[in-house]
C-alpha positions in Angstrom: 38.7 22.3 -0.9 37.5 20.2 2.1 38.8 17.0 3.6 36.4 14.9 5.7 37.4 12.4 8.3 34.9 10.0 9.8 35.6 9.4 13.5 34.2 6.3 15.2 34.5 6.3 19.0 34.3 3.1 20.9 34.8 2.1 24.6 36.9 -0.8 25.6 36.2 -3.2 28.5 37.8 -0.7 30.9 35.5 2.0 29.6 38.4 3.9 27.9 37.6 5.7 24.7 39.2 4.4 21.5 38.9 6.4 18.2 39.1 5.0 14.7 39.7 7.8 12.1 38.8 7.2 8.4 40.4 9.8 6.2 38.9 11.0 2.9 35.4 10.1 4.0 32.4 10.9 1.9 30.4 14.0 2.9 27.4 12.3 4.5 26.5 8.9 6.0 23.2 7.2 7.0 23.1 6.9 10.8 21.8 3.3 10.6 24.6 2.3 8.3 27.3 3.6 10.6 25.6 2.0 13.6 25.5 -1.4 11.8 29.1 -1.2 10.7 30.3 -0.2 14.3 28.3 -3.2 15.6 30.0 -5.5 13.1 33.4 -4.2 14.2 32.5 -4.9 17.9 31.2 -8.4 17.1 34.3 -9.3 15.1 36.5 -8.8 18.1 39.2 -7.9 15.7 40.0 -4.5 17.3 42.0 -5.1 20.4 43.4 -2.7 23.0 45.7 -3.5 26.0 42.4 -3.6 28.0 40.8 -6.2 25.7 38.6 -5.9 22.7 36.4 -2.8 22.0 33.1 -3.4 23.8 30.6 -0.7 23.0 29.8 2.2 20.6 30.2 5.6 22.1 29.6 8.1 19.2 30.5 8.8 15.6 31.0 12.1 13.8 32.2 13.6 10.6 35.1 16.1 11.0 35.5 18.5 8.1 38.7 20.4 7.4 38.4 23.3 4.9 41.6 24.3 3.1 41.7 27.6 1.4 44.7 28.2 -0.8 46.4 31.6 -0.6 47.9 32.9 -3.9 51.5 33.8 -3.5 52.2 34.6 -7.1 
């Protein structure tokens, strides 16, 4: 069984990295779609840090965790 987490990394106005993690993400994403959604998040100015709103995209990646059960019976 695998669990995917989509990680969206932004920079705030002080150039500090800020990460948004989306659990239970699907297995693949279109690069253009992710860029567009990240741009919309920046333009909304809804994501604030103590240094101000997020200002730029840094990177995005899909983190996969594989869970292999061990039979104990």
